[in-house]
TISE-320752 format. One record per residue (C-alpha): residue number from 1; residue in three letters; x, y, z. Coordinates in pm, 1 decimal. Layout:
residues N
[NUM,ALA,[X,Y,Z]]
...
This chain:
residues 500
[1,UNK,[20931.8,11541.5,12391.1]]
[2,UNK,[20558.5,11430.9,12425.2]]
[3,UNK,[20459.0,11077.2,12238.8]]
[4,UNK,[20395.2,11146.1,11900.3]]
[5,UNK,[20040.1,11205.3,11753.0]]
[6,UNK,[19892.0,10945.7,11563.4]]
[7,UNK,[19767.6,11083.8,11191.2]]
[8,UNK,[19539.0,10957.8,10999.0]]
[9,UNK,[19573.8,10994.6,10599.0]]
[10,UNK,[19204.7,11059.0,10397.1]]
[11,UNK,[19256.4,10924.6,10084.4]]
[12,UNK,[18859.4,10896.2,9957.8]]
[13,UNK,[18720.8,11049.8,9643.8]]
[14,UNK,[18489.2,11305.0,9860.1]]
[15,UNK,[18468.9,11494.8,10160.4]]
[16,UNK,[18193.6,11328.7,10259.5]]
[17,UNK,[18374.0,11000.7,10229.8]]
[18,UNK,[18685.6,11083.6,10446.4]]
[19,UNK,[18463.0,11223.2,10709.1]]
[20,UNK,[18282.2,10936.3,10738.3]]
[21,UNK,[18655.1,10747.5,10766.6]]
[22,UNK,[18720.8,11021.5,11017.5]]
[23,UNK,[18454.4,10964.1,11247.4]]
[24,UNK,[18492.7,10570.3,11232.0]]
[25,UNK,[18890.2,10619.5,11336.4]]
[26,UNK,[18845.0,10925.4,11545.7]]
[27,UNK,[18919.8,10685.7,11885.1]]
[28,UNK,[19237.8,10538.5,11758.2]]
[29,UNK,[19396.0,10883.3,11617.4]]
[30,UNK,[19440.3,11270.3,11723.5]]
[31,UNK,[19508.3,11444.6,11431.1]]
[32,UNK,[19369.3,11390.2,11045.3]]
[33,UNK,[19562.1,11430.0,10700.2]]
[34,UNK,[19288.6,11559.4,10406.4]]
[35,UNK,[19474.1,11457.2,10098.3]]
[36,UNK,[19283.8,11714.9,9828.9]]
[37,UNK,[19478.4,11569.3,9572.7]]
[38,UNK,[19268.6,11261.2,9600.5]]
[39,UNK,[18974.6,11428.1,9570.0]]
[40,UNK,[18744.3,11444.4,9270.8]]
[41,UNK,[18790.1,11754.5,9085.6]]
[42,UNK,[18440.4,11909.7,9250.1]]
[43,UNK,[18531.1,11806.4,9579.8]]
[44,UNK,[18815.4,11973.3,9587.9]]
[45,UNK,[18701.9,12281.2,9524.4]]
[46,UNK,[18509.2,12278.4,9870.6]]
[47,UNK,[18829.8,12164.7,10111.7]]
[48,UNK,[18816.3,12458.4,10308.1]]
[49,UNK,[18502.2,12377.3,10457.9]]
[50,UNK,[18637.0,12031.3,10572.2]]
[51,UNK,[18836.2,12112.9,10935.3]]
[52,UNK,[18433.2,12173.7,11006.6]]
[53,UNK,[18316.7,11832.0,10897.7]]
[54,UNK,[18553.8,11645.9,11131.1]]
[55,UNK,[18646.4,11622.9,11522.2]]
[56,UNK,[18973.9,11645.2,11521.5]]
[57,UNK,[19278.2,11881.7,11377.5]]
[58,UNK,[19322.7,11858.8,11054.7]]
[59,UNK,[19617.5,11885.8,10806.8]]
[60,UNK,[19628.0,12012.1,10460.1]]
[61,UNK,[19759.6,11868.8,10199.2]]
[62,UNK,[19811.2,11856.4,9807.3]]
[63,UNK,[20062.9,11614.8,9737.0]]
[64,UNK,[20251.1,11651.2,9369.2]]
[65,UNK,[20327.7,11306.7,9170.8]]
[66,UNK,[20687.7,11391.7,9187.0]]
[67,UNK,[20627.1,11360.2,9597.4]]
[68,UNK,[20420.8,11028.7,9562.1]]
[69,UNK,[20115.6,11196.6,9529.2]]
[70,UNK,[19825.6,11219.8,9251.8]]
[71,UNK,[19812.7,11625.4,9176.0]]
[72,UNK,[19962.5,11673.6,8814.9]]
[73,UNK,[19820.4,11999.9,8703.1]]
[74,UNK,[20065.9,12250.6,8778.2]]
[75,UNK,[20210.4,12444.4,9049.0]]
[76,UNK,[19973.3,12768.0,8972.7]]
[77,UNK,[19633.3,12540.4,9014.3]]
[78,UNK,[19816.7,12386.8,9356.4]]
[79,UNK,[19847.2,12765.8,9437.0]]
[80,UNK,[19478.3,12831.4,9410.9]]
[81,UNK,[19390.9,12505.7,9552.9]]
[82,UNK,[19545.9,12579.6,9855.0]]
[83,UNK,[19463.7,12963.3,9901.3]]
[84,UNK,[19077.6,12861.0,9866.9]]
[85,UNK,[19135.0,12590.0,10111.8]]
[86,UNK,[19348.6,12822.0,10373.6]]
[87,UNK,[19086.7,13112.8,10323.7]]
[88,UNK,[18875.3,13221.4,10610.5]]
[89,UNK,[18507.5,13280.4,10583.2]]
[90,UNK,[18306.5,13399.4,10874.3]]
[91,UNK,[18061.1,13113.0,10825.5]]
[92,UNK,[18343.8,12847.2,10858.1]]
[93,UNK,[18352.3,12764.5,11259.4]]
[94,UNK,[18714.8,12603.8,11182.3]]
[95,UNK,[19043.1,12642.8,10958.1]]
[96,UNK,[19297.7,12371.9,10883.3]]
[97,UNK,[19529.7,12366.3,11167.8]]
[98,UNK,[19797.8,12278.9,11009.0]]
[99,UNK,[19942.7,12297.7,10626.2]]
[100,UNK,[20168.6,12087.3,10451.7]]
[101,UNK,[20431.3,12288.5,10170.4]]
[102,UNK,[20718.0,12135.3,10034.5]]
[103,UNK,[21017.6,12307.9,10095.9]]
[104,UNK,[21057.8,12412.3,9727.7]]
[105,UNK,[20682.9,12554.8,9767.8]]
[106,UNK,[20744.3,12893.0,9858.1]]
[107,UNK,[20502.9,13147.1,9821.9]]
[108,UNK,[20494.7,13437.5,10033.5]]
[109,UNK,[20097.9,13493.3,10002.3]]
[110,UNK,[20014.2,13149.3,10120.0]]
[111,UNK,[20283.7,13166.4,10424.1]]
[112,UNK,[20132.4,13476.7,10542.6]]
[113,UNK,[19781.1,13362.9,10526.1]]
[114,UNK,[19886.6,13079.0,10720.0]]
[115,UNK,[20064.3,13296.8,10978.3]]
[116,UNK,[19764.2,13469.8,10984.2]]
[117,UNK,[19511.1,13221.1,11053.7]]
[118,UNK,[19710.8,13044.7,11327.4]]
[119,UNK,[19768.7,12736.4,11067.5]]
[120,UNK,[20128.1,12588.4,11124.6]]
[121,UNK,[20317.3,12455.4,10831.4]]
[122,UNK,[20511.9,12117.4,10760.4]]
[123,UNK,[20790.4,12193.5,10538.0]]
[124,UNK,[20848.5,11862.9,10387.5]]
[125,UNK,[21098.2,11705.4,10138.3]]
[126,UNK,[21053.2,11354.1,10039.6]]
[127,UNK,[21286.7,11145.5,9826.1]]
[128,UNK,[21007.6,10854.1,9653.4]]
[129,UNK,[21341.2,10619.5,9556.5]]
[130,UNK,[21663.6,10655.7,9752.9]]
[131,UNK,[21776.3,10712.6,10103.0]]
[132,UNK,[21838.7,11101.1,10268.0]]
[133,UNK,[22154.4,11137.0,10443.6]]
[134,UNK,[22246.0,11456.3,10692.3]]
[135,UNK,[21937.8,11458.7,10793.8]]
[136,UNK,[21971.7,11621.8,11155.4]]
[137,UNK,[22176.5,11892.8,10976.1]]
[138,UNK,[21889.6,11915.7,10698.0]]
[139,UNK,[21604.0,11961.5,10932.5]]
[140,UNK,[21787.8,12228.5,11082.9]]
[141,UNK,[21807.9,12431.8,10734.7]]
[142,UNK,[21433.4,12335.2,10721.1]]
[143,UNK,[21301.3,12549.6,11003.0]]
[144,UNK,[21277.9,12888.9,10845.0]]
[145,UNK,[21057.5,12992.6,11124.0]]
[146,UNK,[20972.8,12861.8,11479.8]]
[147,UNK,[20641.1,12825.1,11332.8]]
[148,UNK,[20718.0,12569.2,11120.2]]
[149,UNK,[20755.7,12186.3,11164.5]]
[150,UNK,[21038.1,12024.5,10888.3]]
[151,UNK,[20958.7,11644.9,10786.2]]
[152,UNK,[21173.6,11465.5,10572.6]]
[153,UNK,[21026.7,11118.3,10439.3]]
[154,UNK,[21264.0,10911.9,10187.6]]
[155,UNK,[21233.3,10539.5,10045.7]]
[156,UNK,[21542.7,10307.3,10234.4]]
[157,UNK,[21725.6,10088.3,9999.8]]
[158,UNK,[21761.0,9853.5,10306.1]]
[159,UNK,[21741.3,9818.3,10693.0]]
[160,UNK,[22120.4,9974.8,10720.5]]
[161,UNK,[21971.7,10272.3,10602.6]]
[162,UNK,[21719.6,10289.8,10893.7]]
[163,UNK,[21984.6,10208.7,11170.9]]
[164,UNK,[22181.7,10460.8,10989.7]]
[165,UNK,[21847.8,10700.1,11013.9]]
[166,UNK,[21829.5,10622.9,11389.4]]
[167,UNK,[22183.6,10713.3,11477.1]]
[168,UNK,[22113.3,11072.4,11260.4]]
[169,UNK,[21839.9,11146.7,11442.0]]
[170,UNK,[21935.5,11075.0,11819.9]]
[171,UNK,[21962.7,11412.4,11897.8]]
[172,UNK,[21692.8,11556.4,11818.3]]
[173,UNK,[21503.6,11474.8,12110.1]]
[174,UNK,[21410.7,11836.1,12231.8]]
[175,UNK,[21242.6,11994.8,11839.0]]
[176,UNK,[20988.2,11902.0,11636.6]]
[177,UNK,[21017.9,11728.3,11327.1]]
[178,UNK,[20848.2,11437.6,11134.3]]
[179,UNK,[21073.4,11190.5,11005.9]]
[180,UNK,[20957.8,10885.3,10843.6]]
[181,UNK,[21119.8,10559.7,10603.1]]
[182,UNK,[20884.6,10443.4,10355.5]]
[183,UNK,[20813.0,10117.2,10237.5]]
[184,UNK,[20853.9,9773.4,10401.0]]
[185,UNK,[21196.9,9832.9,10529.4]]
[186,UNK,[21101.3,10155.6,10676.5]]
[187,UNK,[20820.7,10024.8,10884.0]]
[188,UNK,[20986.5,10051.2,11243.7]]
[189,UNK,[20960.4,10411.2,11217.3]]
[190,UNK,[20617.8,10434.5,11211.4]]
[191,UNK,[20571.4,10183.0,11513.1]]
[192,UNK,[20857.5,10329.1,11707.6]]
[193,UNK,[20848.1,10687.6,11601.3]]
[194,UNK,[20891.0,10834.1,11970.7]]
[195,UNK,[21285.7,10645.8,11907.4]]
[196,UNK,[21287.7,10865.4,11606.3]]
[197,UNK,[21201.2,11151.2,11750.1]]
[198,UNK,[20918.5,11207.1,11528.5]]
[199,UNK,[20628.9,11490.1,11612.8]]
[200,UNK,[20442.0,11231.2,11440.7]]
[201,UNK,[20364.1,10914.2,11243.0]]
[202,UNK,[20132.9,10844.4,10967.4]]
[203,UNK,[19874.3,10534.7,10902.4]]
[204,UNK,[19585.6,10478.2,10682.1]]
[205,UNK,[19256.2,10334.2,10703.7]]
[206,UNK,[19209.1,9935.6,10610.1]]
[207,UNK,[18964.2,10027.2,10380.3]]
[208,UNK,[19198.6,10276.3,10192.7]]
[209,UNK,[19539.3,10106.4,10189.1]]
[210,UNK,[19595.1,9990.3,9892.3]]
[211,UNK,[19564.0,10407.5,9797.7]]
[212,UNK,[19912.6,10424.6,9949.5]]
[213,UNK,[20045.8,10102.8,9906.6]]
[214,UNK,[20418.2,10157.5,9813.8]]
[215,UNK,[20462.8,10370.8,10095.7]]
[216,UNK,[20418.3,10134.9,10382.6]]
[217,UNK,[20137.2,10222.9,10624.1]]
[218,UNK,[19989.1,10076.6,10848.4]]
[219,UNK,[19628.3,10097.4,11011.0]]
[220,UNK,[19549.6,10343.8,11322.6]]
[221,UNK,[19351.3,9984.3,11457.6]]
[222,UNK,[19652.1,9742.3,11413.8]]
[223,UNK,[19914.1,10021.4,11557.3]]
[224,UNK,[19697.4,10078.6,11883.1]]
[225,UNK,[19596.9,9755.6,11952.0]]
[226,UNK,[19872.5,9513.0,11848.9]]
[227,UNK,[20155.7,9736.1,11876.8]]
[228,UNK,[19994.9,9920.9,12154.8]]
[229,UNK,[20171.8,10250.5,12050.4]]
[230,UNK,[19994.5,10514.1,12268.9]]
[231,UNK,[20134.6,10283.0,12512.2]]
[232,UNK,[20491.8,10302.0,12440.9]]
[233,UNK,[20760.8,10527.2,12591.3]]
[234,UNK,[21108.8,10558.0,12629.5]]
[235,UNK,[21147.4,10230.0,12891.2]]
[236,UNK,[20965.7,9982.9,12673.5]]
[237,UNK,[21174.1,9736.6,12616.1]]
[238,UNK,[21185.7,9637.5,12182.8]]
[239,UNK,[21151.2,9274.2,12079.1]]
[240,UNK,[21138.4,9174.6,11763.7]]
[241,UNK,[21137.6,8946.0,11416.2]]
[242,UNK,[21398.1,9002.7,11124.5]]
[243,UNK,[21404.5,8746.4,10790.7]]
[244,UNK,[21337.6,8821.8,10399.2]]
[245,UNK,[21120.9,8911.5,10231.7]]
[246,UNK,[20892.9,8861.8,10569.6]]
[247,UNK,[20569.6,8935.6,10425.2]]
[248,UNK,[20364.4,8729.0,10640.6]]
[249,UNK,[20404.0,8667.3,10977.4]]
[250,UNK,[20170.8,8647.0,11275.1]]
[251,UNK,[20428.0,8609.9,11565.1]]
[252,UNK,[20391.6,9022.4,11648.1]]
[253,UNK,[20057.5,8907.0,11724.4]]
[254,UNK,[20106.9,8616.4,11958.3]]
[255,UNK,[20395.2,8796.8,12158.2]]
[256,UNK,[20240.8,9138.5,12173.8]]
[257,UNK,[19931.9,8958.9,12329.7]]
[258,UNK,[20131.2,8775.3,12576.3]]
[259,UNK,[20351.2,9099.5,12669.9]]
[260,UNK,[19993.0,9293.1,12706.0]]
[261,UNK,[19862.1,9015.3,12939.9]]
[262,UNK,[20125.4,9028.9,13171.6]]
[263,UNK,[20196.2,9337.1,13155.7]]
[264,UNK,[20527.4,9409.3,13049.0]]
[265,UNK,[20608.6,9745.2,12914.4]]
[266,UNK,[20778.4,9548.5,12601.6]]
[267,UNK,[20661.2,9541.3,12213.1]]
[268,UNK,[20773.1,9287.0,11975.5]]
[269,UNK,[20824.1,9452.2,11636.0]]
[270,UNK,[20873.3,9316.9,11238.8]]
[271,UNK,[21207.7,9462.9,11083.4]]
[272,UNK,[21262.7,9306.1,10753.2]]
[273,UNK,[21622.4,9238.0,10636.3]]
[274,UNK,[21799.4,9136.3,10345.0]]
[275,UNK,[22109.0,9037.8,10533.5]]
[276,UNK,[22162.6,8902.1,10864.8]]
[277,UNK,[22457.4,9136.1,10912.8]]
[278,UNK,[22171.7,9427.0,10833.9]]
[279,UNK,[21963.9,9265.4,11082.8]]
[280,UNK,[22215.7,9228.0,11375.6]]
[281,UNK,[22332.6,9622.6,11293.1]]
[282,UNK,[22008.5,9733.9,11363.9]]
[283,UNK,[22002.7,9524.5,11630.7]]
[284,UNK,[22223.7,9669.7,11829.9]]
[285,UNK,[22126.1,10034.9,11726.0]]
[286,UNK,[21786.1,10017.5,11851.0]]
[287,UNK,[21860.0,9812.2,12156.2]]
[288,UNK,[21665.6,9548.6,12100.8]]
[289,UNK,[21661.2,9297.7,12365.0]]
[290,UNK,[21580.1,8978.1,12209.1]]
[291,UNK,[21458.9,8889.0,11839.1]]
[292,UNK,[21311.7,8585.6,11648.3]]
[293,UNK,[21499.1,8477.4,11336.0]]
[294,UNK,[21313.6,8355.0,11044.1]]
[295,UNK,[21422.0,8267.9,10669.3]]
[296,UNK,[21677.0,8323.2,10516.7]]
[297,UNK,[21893.6,8432.4,10817.1]]
[298,UNK,[21876.6,8132.9,11071.7]]
[299,UNK,[22264.8,7954.3,10936.9]]
[300,UNK,[22386.9,8315.8,10896.9]]
[301,UNK,[22242.4,8499.4,11230.7]]
[302,UNK,[22460.5,8220.1,11413.8]]
[303,UNK,[22835.0,8400.0,11294.3]]
[304,UNK,[22701.1,8754.6,11472.3]]
[305,UNK,[22676.4,8547.3,11801.5]]
[306,UNK,[22883.6,8505.3,12130.8]]
[307,UNK,[22736.9,8201.5,12182.7]]
[308,UNK,[22474.6,7936.8,12135.6]]
[309,UNK,[22281.5,7649.9,12292.9]]
[310,UNK,[22372.8,7273.7,12247.0]]
[311,UNK,[22075.4,7239.6,11980.3]]
[312,UNK,[22193.5,7545.5,11755.5]]
[313,UNK,[22542.7,7360.4,11758.3]]
[314,UNK,[22361.9,7030.2,11697.2]]
[315,UNK,[22137.9,7176.5,11443.4]]
[316,UNK,[22322.4,7449.2,11263.9]]
[317,UNK,[22030.7,7688.3,11247.2]]
[318,UNK,[21958.2,7946.5,11534.3]]
[319,UNK,[21551.6,8097.2,11503.2]]
[320,UNK,[21554.3,8297.8,11882.2]]
[321,UNK,[21858.8,8520.1,12014.7]]
[322,UNK,[21826.3,8730.8,12326.5]]
[323,UNK,[22119.4,8967.6,12475.7]]
[324,UNK,[22212.8,8773.8,12857.9]]
[325,UNK,[22437.5,8904.5,13053.2]]
[326,UNK,[22606.8,9109.5,12802.5]]
[327,UNK,[22627.2,8888.9,12516.5]]
[328,UNK,[22442.6,8772.1,12208.7]]
[329,UNK,[22288.0,8425.3,12287.4]]
[330,UNK,[22116.6,8191.3,12006.5]]
[331,UNK,[21854.3,7931.2,12097.6]]
[332,UNK,[21674.6,7731.3,11835.3]]
[333,UNK,[21317.9,7661.1,11954.1]]
[334,UNK,[21174.1,7537.7,11584.9]]
[335,UNK,[21264.5,7186.4,11669.4]]
[336,UNK,[21060.2,7162.6,12010.7]]
[337,UNK,[20747.4,7387.6,11816.9]]
[338,UNK,[20769.7,7126.1,11529.2]]
[339,UNK,[20801.6,6775.7,11782.2]]
[340,UNK,[20521.3,6944.0,12006.0]]
[341,UNK,[20273.6,6984.1,11686.5]]
[342,UNK,[20363.2,6752.5,11481.4]]
[343,UNK,[20270.1,6419.1,11815.6]]
[344,UNK,[19991.2,6623.8,11878.6]]
[345,UNK,[19867.0,6630.2,11516.0]]
[346,UNK,[19929.2,6259.4,11486.5]]
[347,UNK,[19839.0,6145.9,11757.9]]
[348,UNK,[20197.8,5938.8,11777.7]]
[349,UNK,[20435.8,5923.8,12074.5]]
[350,UNK,[20737.0,5821.8,11861.9]]
[351,UNK,[20819.2,5808.6,11465.9]]
[352,UNK,[20986.5,5454.1,11437.0]]
[353,UNK,[20880.0,5265.3,11154.0]]
[354,UNK,[20799.3,5552.4,10938.4]]
[355,UNK,[20920.6,5676.9,10613.5]]
[356,UNK,[20939.7,6037.5,10591.8]]
[357,UNK,[21000.9,6316.7,10318.5]]
[358,UNK,[21103.2,6646.2,10431.7]]
[359,UNK,[21112.5,6922.3,10123.7]]
[360,UNK,[21417.9,7141.4,10183.6]]
[361,UNK,[21728.5,7177.7,10323.2]]
[362,UNK,[21723.7,7519.7,10491.1]]
[363,UNK,[21790.2,7656.9,10824.6]]
[364,UNK,[21345.5,7515.1,10915.7]]
[365,UNK,[21474.5,7220.4,10763.4]]
[366,UNK,[21749.4,7119.1,10958.5]]
[367,UNK,[21583.9,7150.6,11276.0]]
[368,UNK,[21307.0,6916.8,11150.9]]
[369,UNK,[21584.8,6668.5,11045.5]]
[370,UNK,[21688.7,6662.2,11425.8]]
[371,UNK,[21327.6,6618.8,11506.4]]
[372,UNK,[21276.0,6342.8,11314.5]]
[373,UNK,[21585.8,6165.0,11390.2]]
[374,UNK,[21536.2,6196.0,11752.8]]
[375,UNK,[21171.0,6043.4,11713.0]]
[376,UNK,[21334.8,5740.3,11521.1]]
[377,UNK,[21200.9,5767.2,11193.1]]
[378,UNK,[21385.3,5685.5,10872.8]]
[379,UNK,[21399.3,5966.4,10636.7]]
[380,UNK,[21495.6,6093.0,10281.0]]
[381,UNK,[21555.5,6527.5,10156.3]]
[382,UNK,[21460.6,6634.2,9881.6]]
[383,UNK,[21561.9,6970.6,9746.4]]
[384,UNK,[21638.9,7186.3,9436.5]]
[385,UNK,[21983.7,7155.6,9494.2]]
[386,UNK,[22104.3,6794.6,9573.2]]
[387,UNK,[22444.1,6884.4,9688.0]]
[388,UNK,[22287.6,7084.0,9979.5]]
[389,UNK,[22022.3,6774.3,10036.8]]
[390,UNK,[22309.0,6548.6,10073.5]]
[391,UNK,[22577.2,6721.5,10325.3]]
[392,UNK,[22197.7,6755.5,10576.2]]
[393,UNK,[22124.2,6391.5,10508.6]]
[394,UNK,[22463.5,6239.6,10556.3]]
[395,UNK,[22472.9,6389.5,10894.7]]
[396,UNK,[22178.9,6172.1,11000.0]]
[397,UNK,[22191.8,5900.0,10815.0]]
[398,UNK,[21962.4,6004.2,10617.1]]
[399,UNK,[21910.9,5932.8,10196.1]]
[400,UNK,[21876.1,6276.9,9987.4]]
[401,UNK,[21758.6,6289.6,9651.1]]
[402,UNK,[21670.8,6609.8,9422.0]]
[403,UNK,[21333.1,6764.3,9378.9]]
[404,UNK,[21269.7,6715.0,9043.1]]
[405,UNK,[20988.6,6617.9,8874.4]]
[406,UNK,[21186.5,6352.8,8680.4]]
[407,UNK,[21375.0,6195.9,8939.3]]
[408,UNK,[21194.5,6247.5,9282.1]]
[409,UNK,[20891.8,6050.5,9221.9]]
[410,UNK,[20987.9,5732.8,9314.3]]
[411,UNK,[21149.7,5803.3,9630.1]]
[412,UNK,[20867.3,6013.1,9742.2]]
[413,UNK,[20677.4,5727.9,9694.9]]
[414,UNK,[20912.9,5547.1,9943.3]]
[415,UNK,[20916.7,5800.7,10203.9]]
[416,UNK,[20557.9,5869.0,10192.0]]
[417,UNK,[20438.9,5774.3,10528.1]]
[418,UNK,[20449.4,6150.3,10616.8]]
[419,UNK,[20585.2,6434.0,10404.2]]
[420,UNK,[20693.7,6797.4,10529.3]]
[421,UNK,[20705.1,7102.7,10360.4]]
[422,UNK,[20979.8,7354.3,10477.0]]
[423,UNK,[21031.1,7583.6,10201.6]]
[424,UNK,[20907.7,7893.6,10168.2]]
[425,UNK,[20703.2,7805.9,9814.3]]
[426,UNK,[20307.4,7867.1,9854.5]]
[427,UNK,[20378.9,8152.5,10139.5]]
[428,UNK,[20095.9,8424.3,10086.9]]
[429,UNK,[19988.5,8238.8,9784.0]]
[430,UNK,[19621.8,8161.3,9729.4]]
[431,UNK,[19597.1,8057.5,9365.6]]
[432,UNK,[19530.8,7681.0,9281.4]]
[433,UNK,[19814.2,7470.9,9302.6]]
[434,UNK,[20038.7,7493.7,8998.5]]
[435,UNK,[20409.4,7434.7,8905.5]]
[436,UNK,[20521.6,7773.7,9102.5]]
[437,UNK,[20343.4,7756.2,9402.9]]
[438,UNK,[20385.0,7402.3,9456.8]]
[439,UNK,[20678.5,7196.3,9563.0]]
[440,UNK,[20537.1,6879.9,9467.5]]
[441,UNK,[20336.2,6984.4,9227.7]]
[442,UNK,[20451.1,6691.8,9015.8]]
[443,UNK,[20383.5,6424.3,9298.6]]
[444,UNK,[20010.6,6255.0,9273.3]]
[445,UNK,[19881.0,6218.0,9649.0]]
[446,UNK,[19767.5,5851.0,9714.2]]
[447,UNK,[19517.4,5979.6,9982.8]]
[448,UNK,[19761.6,5743.7,10242.8]]
[449,UNK,[20001.4,5979.2,10316.9]]
[450,UNK,[20024.9,6256.6,10630.8]]
[451,UNK,[20114.9,6594.4,10483.7]]
[452,UNK,[20249.3,6850.4,10706.5]]
[453,UNK,[20377.0,7292.5,10563.1]]
[454,UNK,[20548.0,7453.3,10804.4]]
[455,UNK,[20332.0,7758.7,10632.5]]
[456,UNK,[20074.7,7888.1,10779.9]]
[457,UNK,[19968.7,8191.0,10617.2]]
[458,UNK,[19768.1,8114.6,10363.3]]
[459,UNK,[19619.8,7846.7,10622.2]]
[460,UNK,[19614.1,7595.3,10342.1]]
[461,UNK,[19862.7,7636.9,10084.0]]
[462,UNK,[19828.4,7535.7,9736.2]]
[463,UNK,[20004.5,7176.2,9846.7]]
[464,UNK,[19799.9,7108.5,10151.5]]
[465,UNK,[19480.5,7172.9,9946.5]]
[466,UNK,[19609.2,6927.0,9664.5]]
[467,UNK,[19654.4,6659.7,9938.1]]
[468,UNK,[19337.8,6717.2,10122.4]]
[469,UNK,[19161.6,6678.4,9776.4]]
[470,UNK,[19330.0,6327.7,9793.1]]
[471,UNK,[19218.6,6261.4,10128.5]]
[472,UNK,[19537.6,6272.4,10334.9]]
[473,UNK,[19583.9,6394.2,10679.6]]
[474,UNK,[19694.6,6749.9,10665.0]]
[475,UNK,[19881.4,7013.1,10871.3]]
[476,UNK,[19984.6,7363.0,10883.0]]
[477,UNK,[20273.4,7524.8,11082.3]]
[478,UNK,[20080.0,7793.3,11292.3]]
[479,UNK,[20116.7,7525.1,11541.8]]
[480,UNK,[20390.0,7478.1,11535.0]]
[481,UNK,[20443.4,7883.4,11551.3]]
[482,UNK,[20267.5,7900.3,11896.0]]
[483,UNK,[20466.8,7591.7,12026.3]]
[484,UNK,[20802.1,7778.1,11955.0]]
[485,UNK,[20683.8,8109.8,12047.5]]
[486,UNK,[20584.0,7956.8,12399.2]]
[487,UNK,[20950.3,7878.9,12398.4]]
[488,UNK,[21073.7,8216.4,12269.6]]
[489,UNK,[20838.0,8394.9,12534.2]]
[490,UNK,[21020.1,8181.4,12815.7]]
[491,UNK,[21336.9,8354.9,12743.9]]
[492,UNK,[21175.8,8691.9,12645.4]]
[493,UNK,[21023.4,8702.0,12933.2]]
[494,UNK,[21359.6,8628.9,13139.8]]
[495,UNK,[21547.1,8896.1,12983.2]]
[496,UNK,[21277.5,9124.2,13048.5]]
[497,UNK,[21252.5,9061.5,13382.2]]
[498,UNK,[21652.0,9125.9,13432.5]]
[499,UNK,[21624.7,9469.0,13214.0]]
[500,UNK,[21325.0,9637.8,13394.7]]
């Protein structure tokens, strides 16, 4: 099967707007889909001229509300719109190359018109709420003629539905079909559409992504430049990152940039997983050779591995997994990345004599406790669940305290030379500091504290913003990400060399 095509979904209000967008993205895409259901009413009536307005092949789609579209005026009027858009005029230079008819939309006259004008029919089925099973069998039943391309799009419930999909479509290499899973869990099907034997992958322009926010499209520039979609083939080695909710991560940019610089036929993708088990099952199904692990799976992932290095054993958390020598091996590069980042930021060579507050007691906190102990500081771990903080503190001879406004304030003052925030609270949130986005909302910074937040998106979390205003020296976690990413890259490059 040839490389999957890149289709740009056009959801503008006018034909002129859509044509202008198509022109802007023409170097990234192979064809466009005119979503007539998004057009203003008077523009819908002129849809048949659109193929002559753009320099690439065109799909005609008028999507019903029940299938995730905007059209709600009934099948009679939709049939007329299809007929008008597909009609041929001597003044026309082009007609649509494809038309998308749903599986249950069978109008013989429209089918005949498509055949007469050389318009390929995409015969589609959408489930906007649930996964679809027995896809290979269903696709074969949808092939009414050799002139039609079956399409199935569904909403997965979790990553296990994507692993199941990959298994179901593995034998569809010699036929044309369109297969995609929607939403955030479905992202791998869009980046790796070649592995899912899909004829094309859908994208949306960056300026109109919000029009199809529930679908989970990437913009074509990101698909081509970040994930190098057009360079991928069956030999491309797969790496990635998993976590939940995994809304924000810069790791694909870091690793894919390195892959490109080093001329590696490899790609690094995000795959959101609500459990460590579903992540590990997906990795095995897709043949992924190495992956990063972020919250909340850094501890749970260990049970699925064949062996771990001494740092994972000591820390009890793993953030990097590679398949080497026929075994799944876990590493912790967080500790190295954090140590380099903190010492570079503070200008210190050791933390001896410092009192450190560590906020949180999860997988990231475990690596940071390991570093703080190694560097010689005294510390107190603050966590909403005191038992969890106490267990971690006892391992390193630290103190512990509940992260509660009524009890934590005094201890925080005592351990305030350096405050290290390790939870996900504040991630992706740009609101002014408040109780929801600031784990230390009750604490008044004196301005003498060194404040480090492992979150890097946004660049300044609510807590860091408040600390900076008080005069504190502050640092986010981006340099930690880069430093630990360097260690991961060494592991990934080793695996690439052994398998290429």
